[in-house]
N, C-alpha and C positions, 0 to 999 in steps of 0.2 A: 493555488499555485499552478495547477494544470491549465486553468483558464487563462491566467496571466501569460504563461509560456506560449500557449496557442496564439493569443492575440499578438504577442511579440513576434512570433514567426510570420504571421500574416503581414504585420507592419514592415518587417524587413523585406519580405518578398515583394510587396507592392510599393516599397520605399515611401512609407507614410510616417509622419512623426507620431510619437506616443508619449502621453503624459501619464505615467504610472504612479499611483498613490495608494496609500492604505493607512488604516488606524488600528491600534491595539490598546484599548483603554485610553490612557493619557498619552500614549506614544503615537507618533505619526511620521510619515515620510512622503516625499515627492521625488520622482526621478524623471529627468528629461531624456528622451530618446529621439535624436535628430538624424534623419537620413544622411549618410555620407560624412557625418561629423562625429557622433558619439558612439560608444559601445551600445549594445542592445540590452534589454532587460535580462535576457538569459545569459549574458556574458559573465555575470557574477551571481552567486547564490548565497542565501542567508545561512548562517551556521545552523547545524541541526539542533532541534529542541533537546533539552536535557531529558534523559529518560530515567525512570526509577530503576535502581539495580534489581536484577532478577531475584537474588536471594531475599531482598527486602520484601518484594511482592509476594513471594512464595511462602516465606517462613517468619519474617521479622518486620511486619508493618508497624509504623508508629504514628501515622497520621491518617485522617479520613480520606485524603487523596490517594493513599496507597491502597486502601480497601476498595475504593471506587474503581481504580484501574484494574485491580484484581477481578472485580465483578464484571467489568467490561471484557476482559480476557476470557473469563469463564463463559460469558454469553456467547462469544465467538466460538469457543472450543466445544460447547454443548449443542448449540442450535444453528450454527452457520457452516463451519468447516466440515462436520460429518456429512451434511447434505451435499455440499459441493463435491467432496471426494466420492461419495456413493453414486451420485449422478454421472460423474465422469467414468466411473467403473462400469456403469450400466450402459453408457452410450458410446464410449470410445474403445474399440477393440484393442488398441495399442496402449491403453492407460497403464496396465500392470507392468508391461515391458518397459515403458518409458519411466515409470516411477522407480522401478528396480535399479535404474542406472544413476539415480540421484546419490549424492554424497552422504556419508555418515549414517545416522539412524533414521533419516527422513523417510526412506522407503518403508521401513518397518512401522513407524508411527502412522504413516498414511494408510497402509494396508490394514493395520490393526483397527484404525478408525472405520474403514469400510466394513470389516468383518463385524465389529461391534454394532454398527448402524443397521446392517442388513441381515445379520444372522443371529449373533448372541443376544443382542438387546432390542430387537425389533418388537414393538408392542402390538398386540392384537386388539386392544380396546383402551378406552380412557382409563379404566381401572388399572391397567398395566402401567400407564403413564404416572398415575398417582403413586403406585408402589415404587416406581423408579425414582420419583422425586423424594419420597420419604427416605430411601436408601442413600440417595445423593446427599441429602441433608446430613445423615449420620456420618457419611464419609468425610464431607468437607468441614463440618463444624464440631465434630466429636472425635472420630477415629484419628484423623490426621493430627489433631492437637494432642491426643493421648500419645501418639507415636513420637511427636516432637518432644513432649515432656519425658518420655521414656529415655530418649537419646540424651536430652539435656534437662535433667531434673531442676526444680526451682532453686536448689542449693548448690548446683554445679558451679565449678570455677574453671577458669582458663588455665593454660600452661604457665602463665605468669602469676597465678594465684589470685587474680581478681574475679569477682562474681561474673559468671557468664551472662546472666540476665541483668544487665546494667546499661547505663547510657541510653542509646536509642532502642536497644532490645527490650521489649516488654514481655514479661512472662505471661503466657496465655492460660486460659482456663477453658476446658471443653464445655460445650453446651449440652443440656439435657432436654430432649424434645418434649414438648407438651402441646396438645391441641388447644389448650386454653391460652397459650401465648399468641397474641395477634401477629407478632413478627414472624413466628415460626410458620403459622398458617399462611401468611402473605407469601412466604417463599414457596411453600408446597403448591398453592393455587397457581402462582405465576409459572413455576417450573413445569408443573404437570400440563398446563394448557399450552405452553410453548412446545413441549415435547410432542403433544398431540398434533399441533399444527405442522410440525416437521413431517408427520406421517399421514396427514390428511384425515385425522380422526377428530370427530366433533368433541369439544371440551365443554366445561361448565364452570360457572362462577358460584354455584350452590355449595356453600361451605359444609352444610350438613351432610350432603352426599359424599363430599371428599373426606369428611371426618369418619364416616362409617367405613370407608375403604381403608383409611389409615389404621383404625382400631383393629382391623383384621390382619395387618402386616406384622410378621414376626421378624424382628431385626436381630440377627445373631450378635452375641456379645463379642466385643472386640478385644483381642489379646495382642498387645504390642509385640513386635518381632525383634529379635536380636539380629545384628548384622545389617540393619537397614541404614544406609548412608543418607545423611541430610546435609546439603550444602550450606555452609555459613558464609561463603564469599562467592562473588560472581565467577571467579576462576574455577572454583570447585563445581559450580552449577554447570558451566560450559563443559568441563571435563566429564561430568556425569551424564550430560546430555548427549555425548558422543558414544555412549556405551549402551548395549542392549543384550539380554540373554536370549532373545527370541531368534529362532532360525528362519531366515528369509525364505529359503526354498520350501520349508514345511508350511510356512504361512501362506505362500502362493498356492500350494496344493489344497489348502483348507478352504479357499474361496470357491463358492459355487459358480456355475456357469451363469453369466449375466442374462442369458436368454431365459433361464428358469424363472426370472422375476416378471416375465411378460412386459407389460407397459408401465410397471410401477416406477414412480419417481418420487424422491423425497423433496421437501421444501427447505431450501437453505435460507434461513431468515436473516435479512439484513437489518441491522439495528436502526430503529427510528425513534428518536426521543420525543417527538412532538405529538404523537398519537397516544392519548391517555387510555385508550381502550384495547391496546394490542399486547398488554402485559410486559412490554419491554422495560419500561422504567419501573414497573412493579417488581420485576426480577432484580434489576440493578440495585434499587433502594434496599430491598429485603436482604439480598446477598451481601451487600456492602456493610449494612448495619449489623448483620449477624456476625460477620468477621470482625467488625469493630468491637462488638460485645465480647468476643473471644479474647481480644487483646486490651480491653479496658480503654478503648478510644471512644470519645464522645461521638454519638451518631449524628448523621446529617439528615435534614428533612428532604422532601421530594424536590423542592425548588433548588436547594444547594446541590443536591445530587445530580440534577439535570444539567446545571451549569458546569460542574466538573466533568461528568461523564461525557457530555456533549461538547466539551472543550469550548464553552461559550464565554467570551469576555464581553461584558456589556459595552455597547457603544456610548460614547459621551459626546453630546451635541457640541460642546465647546471645542473638542479636538477635531471633530468633523468639519466644523465651520472654518477653523483655522487652516486645515489642510486644503479645503476647497478654495480659500482665498489665495493660498500659495500656488495652487494649480492655475488659477486664473491669471496670476501675474506672469507665469511662464507662457501661458496660452497667448497673451498679448504679444509677447516677443516673437512667437512662431507666426502669428498672423501678420506681424510687421515684416516678416521675411528675413529676420536676422540670422546670419550664418556664423557669427563670431561666437565660438564656444565660451569665451570669457564672460559673455553677457548673461548666459544662462546659469541657473543655480539649482542644484539638488538640495532639498531641505530635510532636516532631521530634527524632530522636536519631542520633548517630554514635558508636559505641563506640570507634572508632579514635582519636578526638581526645583525650579523650572530650567529647561535647557532648550536653546535654539541654535542649531548649527547649520551652516550653509557651505557648500563647496561647488567648484566647477565640475560639470559632468566629465567623466573619463573619456578621452578621445578614443575612437575606434582603433584597436591595435592594427598595425600594418604588417603585412607579410610580403614576400617577394618571390617571383619566379623569373628567371633570366634577368632582364633589366627592368621589369615592370613591377610596381608596387600595387597591392590591392588590400581591401578590408572586407569585413563580412557583408558590406553593402554591395560589393561588386560581383559580377557574374559574366559569363559569356552569353551573348544573345545570338541565337542561331535560328534562322527561318527554315522550317521543314521543307517547304516547297521551293525548288530551284529548277529553272528551265522547264517548268510545267509538270514536274514529278517530284515525289518525296525523296529525300536523301536516304540512301541505304546506310547500313552501319559502316560499310567501307568508305562511302562518301564522307561521312562524318569524321572518321578517323583521318582520312586524307586531308580534310579541311583543316584540322588542328595541326597536322604536320606542315602544311603549306602556309597557312596564315599566321600560326603562332609558334612554329618550330618546336612543337611538342609531340612526342611519340606516345600515343595512348596505349597503355598496357592493360587497362581494365576499364570497362564501361558498365554502369549499373543505373537502375531506376528504382529507388526505394530499396527493397530487399531482393530485387530481381537482377541477377547478373546477366547482362546482355552479351558481353564479350570479354575474353581474357586471353592473355598470351599463352596460357598453359592448356587451352582447349585442344581436343583431338583435331587432327587435320580435316577430316570430313565434316565434323560439327562446326569447326571454325569457318570452313568454306560456305556452308549453308547459312550460317548466321551473318557473315559479312555481306551476303547477297540480299538479305532481307531489308525492306524499309524499316526504319527505326520503330515506328508504331506497331508494325507487324511482329517485330522481334519482342517488343514488350508484351503484346497479347499472347504470343506463342509461349513464351517462357513463364509468364505469370498465370496463364490459363484463365485470363479474365479479359473481357472487352473493356476498352477505354470508354468511360462514360461520355455521352454526347456533349455534356456541358463543359468538359475539360478543354481548355484552349491552349494549354502549354504543359509540357512534361519537365520535371526537374531531373536532370541527369547528373550523376557523379562520375568524376574521372580520376584515374590513377595515371600519372604521366612521368616520362623521363625527359630530361633536357637533352640537347645535342651531345653532351658528354656521357650520356647514359646514367645520370644520377636521378634518383627520385626527387620530384618537386611537388610542393603543395600548390594547387591551383583552385580558382573559384569553381562553383558549380555551373551547370549549363541550363539556361532557360531555353528549351526547344519548343518554339511556337508552332503549333500545328493548325491553328485557325485564328482568325481575328474577329 
């Protein structure tokens, strides 16, 4: 999606046609983007993908897809996000202050993650990582299930008298850890090695070594607690997610000085499904199948787990060849120089139904300022050099007043505000006298790269009646 949006922006800027296409299993589409004629690829967006309800993932999975998504979320929460948060804490002096300004319980969750990663749970050896993995197993696949069954026993009923564990809700069973169970050991080996990688500790695949460490671990017996709330709906999950008993100010005081860690940095592990030696898919498969075992869901092999966790939909040669053929048909029309929008066709197909649908591309929406119409393809073209020197900010503002009858109230380049009507008098005077490129470099505190030929400037303008008007952007050419 990001690549497609970037290509679309480039095609709009350089006024080049774009034939956007894609396939998804048996589905496929072709979109024609024609300069000055059609809307762009970014003008419309696909509907968001359906997400699995939070309460289903956390407490009531009923399909292997649910446990695989839970395992992916667990991977991010254990091996990626803590490292990212800890490294920001260690390198950014304003990280804690900025985090504390976030909404809800996000500041507490982030700072607790930092404290656990750097203070409470920081391992000193690989043996510590194995102990952590063993306790994590107990928490995820035994204790949490026991607590769930304590809150909602197998024979519990709803307020309407129906069995609570019915329909999509499967009654779970806690797991009892055993070093003789290969799936249990798969989880410990993968989790302990990933934990070690986060802290730059050398791991091992030797199961005998890991077993010896596990046998020495004393796991305290879990006793379910009264008063623990478990969400049964997404609304409850969201409400509970906005509450915390932790005091933010006390939490901030408990964090050590980042300088006390010297040059230590954690490794935030990015999930990579295609490397079979990095323990990523080992963890996903083991965690997912262990959770599936809790809920009586049929497990998935490594191949299926990789397809679901990596969100892979196999490409079908028939769909691809058909879409390429449709792209070529539209390409012939572009090469022929046709500008009539009625000649072009966007295509939508699904070979499984089968369905073949074609429609005219949507025309570029028109906007208007004063008596002039414009679309997303239009812009103001301004040459920087006039009469042997570059335009100043004042020259540029005067140009729009004289040539287009527009009063510029704000001028920006990207996120850099070059001029605004509410600036202080002295600052405004200095800024108006600067050449535009100098203003950009002064405010952004960065040199304009030598390869840049033009700047994109954004305007806020008033018409002669003092009303705000939408106008195109400015292509400010600084070299040819």
